[in-house]
PDB file of N, CA, C and O in Angstrom:
ATOM      1  N   MET A   1       0.820  -1.189   0.000  1.00  0.00           N
ATOM      2  CA  MET A   1       0.000   0.000   0.000  1.00  0.00           C
ATOM      3  C   MET A   1       0.868   1.259   0.000  1.00  0.00           C
ATOM      4  O   MET A   1       0.563   2.222  -0.703  1.00  0.00           O
ATOM      5  N   LYS A   2       1.949   1.255   0.785  1.00  0.00           N
ATOM      6  CA  LYS A   2       2.839   2.412   0.805  1.00  0.00           C
ATOM      7  C   LYS A   2       3.497   2.613  -0.555  1.00  0.00           C
ATOM      8  O   LYS A   2       3.675   3.742  -1.013  1.00  0.00           O
ATOM      9  N   PHE A   3       3.856   1.490  -1.199  1.00  0.00           N
ATOM     10  CA  PHE A   3       4.490   1.574  -2.514  1.00  0.00           C
ATOM     11  C   PHE A   3       3.532   2.191  -3.529  1.00  0.00           C
ATOM     12  O   PHE A   3       3.941   3.017  -4.345  1.00  0.00           O
ATOM     13  N   LEU A   4       2.268   1.798  -3.484  1.00  0.00           N
ATOM     14  CA  LEU A   4       1.268   2.334  -4.401  1.00  0.00           C
ATOM     15  C   LEU A   4       1.073   3.829  -4.175  1.00  0.00           C
ATOM     16  O   LEU A   4       0.971   4.596  -5.132  1.00  0.00           O
ATOM     17  N   THR A   5       1.022   4.237  -2.932  1.00  0.00           N
ATOM     18  CA  THR A   5       0.886   5.654  -2.606  1.00  0.00           C
ATOM     19  C   THR A   5       2.079   6.443  -3.112  1.00  0.00           C
ATOM     20  O   THR A   5       1.920   7.522  -3.683  1.00  0.00           O
ATOM     21  N   LEU A   6       3.264   5.912  -2.905  1.00  0.00           N
ATOM     22  CA  LEU A   6       4.481   6.566  -3.393  1.00  0.00           C
ATOM     23  C   LEU A   6       4.472   6.661  -4.909  1.00  0.00           C
ATOM     24  O   LEU A   6       4.830   7.697  -5.469  1.00  0.00           O
ATOM     25  N   LEU A   7       4.075   5.608  -5.567  1.00  0.00           N
ATOM     26  CA  LEU A   7       4.029   5.583  -7.023  1.00  0.00           C
ATOM     27  C   LEU A   7       3.027   6.600  -7.561  1.00  0.00           C
ATOM     28  O   LEU A   7       3.326   7.318  -8.516  1.00  0.00           O
ATOM     29  N   LEU A   8       1.858   6.668  -6.964  1.00  0.00           N
ATOM     30  CA  LEU A   8       0.849   7.639  -7.401  1.00  0.00           C
ATOM     31  C   LEU A   8       1.304   9.075  -7.150  1.00  0.00           C
ATOM     32  O   LEU A   8       1.054   9.957  -7.972  1.00  0.00           O
ATOM     33  N   THR A   9       1.959   9.310  -6.035  1.00  0.00           N
ATOM     34  CA  THR A   9       2.476  10.645  -5.739  1.00  0.00           C
ATOM     35  C   THR A   9       3.536  11.052  -6.752  1.00  0.00           C
ATOM     36  O   THR A   9       3.548  12.188  -7.225  1.00  0.00           O
ATOM     37  N   LEU A  10       4.411  10.137  -7.077  1.00  0.00           N
ATOM     38  CA  LEU A  10       5.450  10.412  -8.072  1.00  0.00           C
ATOM     39  C   LEU A  10       4.833  10.681  -9.438  1.00  0.00           C
ATOM     40  O   LEU A  10       5.245  11.615 -10.125  1.00  0.00           O
ATOM     41  N   ALA A  11       3.860   9.885  -9.838  1.00  0.00           N
ATOM     42  CA  ALA A  11       3.204  10.072 -11.131  1.00  0.00           C
ATOM     43  C   ALA A  11       2.501  11.424 -11.191  1.00  0.00           C
ATOM     44  O   ALA A  11       2.563  12.111 -12.210  1.00  0.00           O
ATOM     45  N   PHE A  12       1.835  11.806 -10.108  1.00  0.00           N
ATOM     46  CA  PHE A  12       1.151  13.096 -10.059  1.00  0.00           C
ATOM     47  C   PHE A  12       2.158  14.243 -10.168  1.00  0.00           C
ATOM     48  O   PHE A  12       1.912  15.217 -10.880  1.00  0.00           O
ATOM     49  N   SER A  13       3.280  14.135  -9.472  1.00  0.00           N
ATOM     50  CA  SER A  13       4.307  15.178  -9.515  1.00  0.00           C
ATOM     51  C   SER A  13       4.878  15.326 -10.917  1.00  0.00           C
ATOM     52  O   SER A  13       5.087  16.441 -11.394  1.00  0.00           O
ATOM     53  N   LEU A  14       5.127  14.214 -11.567  1.00  0.00           N
ATOM     54  CA  LEU A  14       5.658  14.262 -12.926  1.00  0.00           C
ATOM     55  C   LEU A  14       4.646  14.840 -13.906  1.00  0.00           C
ATOM     56  O   LEU A  14       5.022  15.540 -14.847  1.00  0.00           O
ATOM     57  N   SER A  15       3.380  14.558 -13.696  1.00  0.00           N
ATOM     58  CA  SER A  15       2.361  15.089 -14.604  1.00  0.00           C
ATOM     59  C   SER A  15       2.261  16.606 -14.481  1.00  0.00           C
ATOM     60  O   SER A  15       2.006  17.285 -15.475  1.00  0.00           O
ATOM     61  N   LEU A  16       2.455  17.144 -13.289  1.00  0.00           N
ATOM     62  CA  LEU A  16       2.438  18.601 -13.133  1.00  0.00           C
ATOM     63  C   LEU A  16       3.608  19.240 -13.857  1.00  0.00           C
ATOM     64  O   LEU A  16       3.459  20.308 -14.450  1.00  0.00           O
ATOM     65  N   THR A  17       4.748  18.614 -13.817  1.00  0.00           N
ATOM     66  CA  THR A  17       5.919  19.118 -14.533  1.00  0.00           C
ATOM     67  C   THR A  17       5.684  19.045 -16.025  1.00  0.00           C
ATOM     68  O   THR A  17       6.058  19.963 -16.755  1.00  0.00           O
ATOM     69  N   ALA A  18       5.075  17.977 -16.487  1.00  0.00           N
ATOM     70  CA  ALA A  18       4.815  17.801 -17.911  1.00  0.00           C
ATOM     71  C   ALA A  18       3.854  18.860 -18.432  1.00  0.00           C
ATOM     72  O   ALA A  18       3.956  19.265 -19.590  1.00  0.00           O
ATOM     73  N   CYS A  19       2.929  19.312 -17.605  1.00  0.00           N
ATOM     74  CA  CYS A  19       1.990  20.339 -18.050  1.00  0.00           C
ATOM     75  C   CYS A  19       2.735  21.606 -18.464  1.00  0.00           C
ATOM     76  O   CYS A  19       2.406  22.216 -19.481  1.00  0.00           O
ATOM     77  N   ASN A  20       3.721  21.996 -17.691  1.00  0.00           N
ATOM     78  CA  ASN A  20       4.505  23.181 -18.040  1.00  0.00           C
ATOM     79  C   ASN A  20       5.256  22.956 -19.347  1.00  0.00           C
ATOM     80  O   ASN A  20       5.342  23.862 -20.176  1.00  0.00           O
ATOM     81  N   THR A  21       5.787  21.781 -19.533  1.00  0.00           N
ATOM     82  CA  THR A  21       6.529  21.479 -20.754  1.00  0.00           C
ATOM     83  C   THR A  21       5.594  21.492 -21.958  1.00  0.00           C
ATOM     84  O   THR A  21       5.934  22.063 -22.993  1.00  0.00           O
ATOM     85  N   VAL A  22       4.444  20.883 -21.841  1.00  0.00           N
ATOM     86  CA  VAL A  22       3.480  20.849 -22.940  1.00  0.00           C
ATOM     87  C   VAL A  22       2.995  22.255 -23.267  1.00  0.00           C
ATOM     88  O   VAL A  22       2.801  22.589 -24.435  1.00  0.00           O
ATOM     89  N   GLU A  23       2.802  23.065 -22.257  1.00  0.00           N
ATOM     90  CA  GLU A  23       2.374  24.438 -22.495  1.00  0.00           C
ATOM     91  C   GLU A  23       3.441  25.196 -23.281  1.00  0.00           C
ATOM     92  O   GLU A  23       3.120  25.956 -24.195  1.00  0.00           O
ATOM     93  N   GLY A  24       4.702  24.992 -22.929  1.00  0.00           N
ATOM     94  CA  GLY A  24       5.797  25.646 -23.647  1.00  0.00           C
ATOM     95  C   GLY A  24       5.886  25.195 -25.092  1.00  0.00           C
ATOM     96  O   GLY A  24       6.112  26.009 -25.987  1.00  0.00           O
ATOM     97  N   VAL A  25       5.712  23.914 -25.324  1.00  0.00           N
ATOM     98  CA  VAL A  25       5.728  23.394 -26.696  1.00  0.00           C
ATOM     99  C   VAL A  25       4.557  23.980 -27.474  1.00  0.00           C
ATOM    100  O   VAL A  25       4.712  24.348 -28.638  1.00  0.00           O
ATOM    101  N   GLY A  26       3.401  24.070 -26.851  1.00  0.00           N
ATOM    102  CA  GLY A  26       2.240  24.657 -27.515  1.00  0.00           C
ATOM    103  C   GLY A  26       2.485  26.089 -27.940  1.00  0.00           C
ATOM    104  O   GLY A  26       2.088  26.490 -29.034  1.00  0.00           O
ATOM    105  N   LYS A  27       3.131  26.858 -27.094  1.00  0.00           N
ATOM    106  CA  LYS A  27       3.448  28.246 -27.440  1.00  0.00           C
ATOM    107  C   LYS A  27       4.436  28.302 -28.595  1.00  0.00           C
ATOM    108  O   LYS A  27       4.297  29.147 -29.479  1.00  0.00           O
ATOM    109  N   ASP A  28       5.433  27.418 -28.605  1.00  0.00           N
ATOM    110  CA  ASP A  28       6.404  27.383 -29.697  1.00  0.00           C
ATOM    111  C   ASP A  28       5.740  27.020 -31.014  1.00  0.00           C
ATOM    112  O   ASP A  28       6.027  27.632 -32.043  1.00  0.00           O
ATOM    113  N   VAL A  29       4.857  26.032 -30.995  1.00  0.00           N
ATOM    114  CA  VAL A  29       4.155  25.614 -32.211  1.00  0.00           C
ATOM    115  C   VAL A  29       3.253  26.742 -32.707  1.00  0.00           C
ATOM    116  O   VAL A  29       3.162  26.983 -33.911  1.00  0.00           O
ATOM    117  N   GLU A  30       2.597  27.423 -31.791  1.00  0.00           N
ATOM    118  CA  GLU A  30       1.734  28.536 -32.178  1.00  0.00           C
ATOM    119  C   GLU A  30       2.546  29.663 -32.825  1.00  0.00           C
ATOM    120  O   GLU A  30       2.121  30.247 -33.821  1.00  0.00           O
ATOM    121  N   ALA A  31       3.703  29.960 -32.259  1.00  0.00           N
ATOM    122  CA  ALA A  31       4.560  31.002 -32.822  1.00  0.00           C
ATOM    123  C   ALA A  31       5.045  30.615 -34.221  1.00  0.00           C
ATOM    124  O   ALA A  31       5.100  31.459 -35.116  1.00  0.00           O
ATOM    125  N   ALA A  32       5.391  29.354 -34.407  1.00  0.00           N
ATOM    126  CA  ALA A  32       5.820  28.897 -35.724  1.00  0.00           C
ATOM    127  C   ALA A  32       4.671  29.001 -36.722  1.00  0.00           C
ATOM    128  O   ALA A  32       4.878  29.415 -37.863  1.00  0.00           O
ATOM    129  N   GLY A  33       3.474  28.634 -36.308  1.00  0.00           N
ATOM    130  CA  GLY A  33       2.305  28.747 -37.176  1.00  0.00           C
ATOM    131  C   GLY A  33       2.025  30.186 -37.559  1.00  0.00           C
ATOM    132  O   GLY A  33       1.688  30.468 -38.709  1.00  0.00           O
ATOM    133  N   ASP A  34       2.160  31.096 -36.613  1.00  0.00           N
ATOM    134  CA  ASP A  34       1.966  32.518 -36.907  1.00  0.00           C
ATOM    135  C   ASP A  34       2.992  33.015 -37.916  1.00  0.00           C
ATOM    136  O   ASP A  34       2.653  33.782 -38.817  1.00  0.00           O
ATOM    137  N   ALA A  35       4.237  32.589 -37.775  1.00  0.00           N
ATOM    138  CA  ALA A  35       5.284  33.001 -38.711  1.00  0.00           C
ATOM    139  C   ALA A  35       4.996  32.479 -40.116  1.00  0.00           C
ATOM    140  O   ALA A  35       5.190  33.200 -41.095  1.00  0.00           O
ATOM    141  N   ILE A  36       4.541  31.251 -40.224  1.00  0.00           N
ATOM    142  CA  ILE A  36       4.207  30.680 -41.523  1.00  0.00           C
ATOM    143  C   ILE A  36       3.025  31.423 -42.145  1.00  0.00           C
ATOM    144  O   ILE A  36       3.021  31.713 -43.341  1.00  0.00           O
ATOM    145  N   GLU A  37       2.036  31.722 -41.328  1.00  0.00           N
ATOM    146  CA  GLU A  37       0.868  32.447 -41.820  1.00  0.00           C
ATOM    147  C   GLU A  37       1.253  33.844 -42.305  1.00  0.00           C
ATOM    148  O   GLU A  37       0.786  34.292 -43.352  1.00  0.00           O
ATOM    149  N   ASP A  38       2.098  34.527 -41.546  1.00  0.00           N
ATOM    150  CA  ASP A  38       2.549  35.862 -41.953  1.00  0.00           C
ATOM    151  C   ASP A  38       3.322  35.806 -43.261  1.00  0.00           C
ATOM    152  O   ASP A  38       3.127  36.651 -44.134  1.00  0.00           O
ATOM    153  N   SER A  39       4.189  34.827 -43.402  1.00  0.00           N
ATOM    154  CA  SER A  39       4.969  34.668 -44.628  1.00  0.00           C
ATOM    155  C   SER A  39       4.055  34.384 -45.817  1.00  0.00           C
ATOM    156  O   SER A  39       4.260  34.923 -46.904  1.00  0.00           O
ATOM    157  N   ALA A  40       3.059  33.546 -45.612  1.00  0.00           N
ATOM    158  CA  ALA A  40       2.117  33.232 -46.692  1.00  0.00           C
ATOM    159  C   ALA A  40       1.335  34.478 -47.093  1.00  0.00           C
ATOM    160  O   ALA A  40       1.112  34.712 -48.281  1.00  0.00           O
ATOM    161  N   ASP A  41       0.919  35.277 -46.117  1.00  0.00           N
ATOM    162  CA  ASP A  41       0.186  36.504 -46.424  1.00  0.00           C
ATOM    163  C   ASP A  41       1.056  37.479 -47.220  1.00  0.00           C
ATOM    164  O   ASP A  41       0.563  38.148 -48.128  1.00  0.00           O
ATOM    165  N   GLU A  42       2.336  37.561 -46.888  1.00  0.00           N
ATOM    166  CA  GLU A  42       3.240  38.484 -47.582  1.00  0.00           C
ATOM    167  C   GLU A  42       3.511  38.034 -49.015  1.00  0.00           C
ATOM    168  O   GLU A  42       3.810  38.867 -49.871  1.00  0.00           O
ATOM    169  N   ASN A  43       3.413  36.746 -49.292  1.00  0.00           N
ATOM    170  CA  ASN A  43       3.764  36.239 -50.609  1.00  0.00           C
ATOM    171  C   ASN A  43       2.564  35.818 -51.452  1.00  0.00           C
ATOM    172  O   ASN A  43       2.716  35.061 -52.412  1.00  0.00           O
ATOM    173  N   LYS A  44       1.394  36.293 -51.107  1.00  0.00           N
ATOM    174  CA  LYS A  44       0.196  35.969 -51.876  1.00  0.00           C
ATOM    175  C   LYS A  44       0.262  36.676 -53.233  1.00  0.00           C
ATOM    176  O   LYS A  44       0.719  37.813 -53.346  1.00  0.00           O
ATOM    177  N   ASN A  45      -0.203  35.972 -54.238  1.00  0.00           N
ATOM    178  CA  ASN A  45      -0.333  36.600 -55.560  1.00  0.00           C
ATOM    179  C   ASN A  45      -1.780  37.070 -55.698  1.00  0.00           C
ATOM    180  O   ASN A  45      -2.709  36.263 -55.735  1.00  0.00           O
ATOM    181  N   TYR A  46      -1.952  38.363 -55.771  1.00  0.00           N
ATOM    182  CA  TYR A  46      -3.308  38.900 -55.885  1.00  0.00           C
ATOM    183  C   TYR A  46      -3.738  38.951 -57.310  1.00  0.00           C
ATOM    184  O   TYR A  46      -4.855  39.377 -57.603  1.00  0.00           O
TER     185      TYR A  46
END
């Protein structure tokens, strides 16, 4: 029972850390998408 509690606590702690990492990756992907969109808008043939 103690081992299970320790394991669940560790998993919960790691998941909180992962949330920050995923949020950072999301911001990077969004910034890259914005840059691609801006470049496409600048190079449109009207």
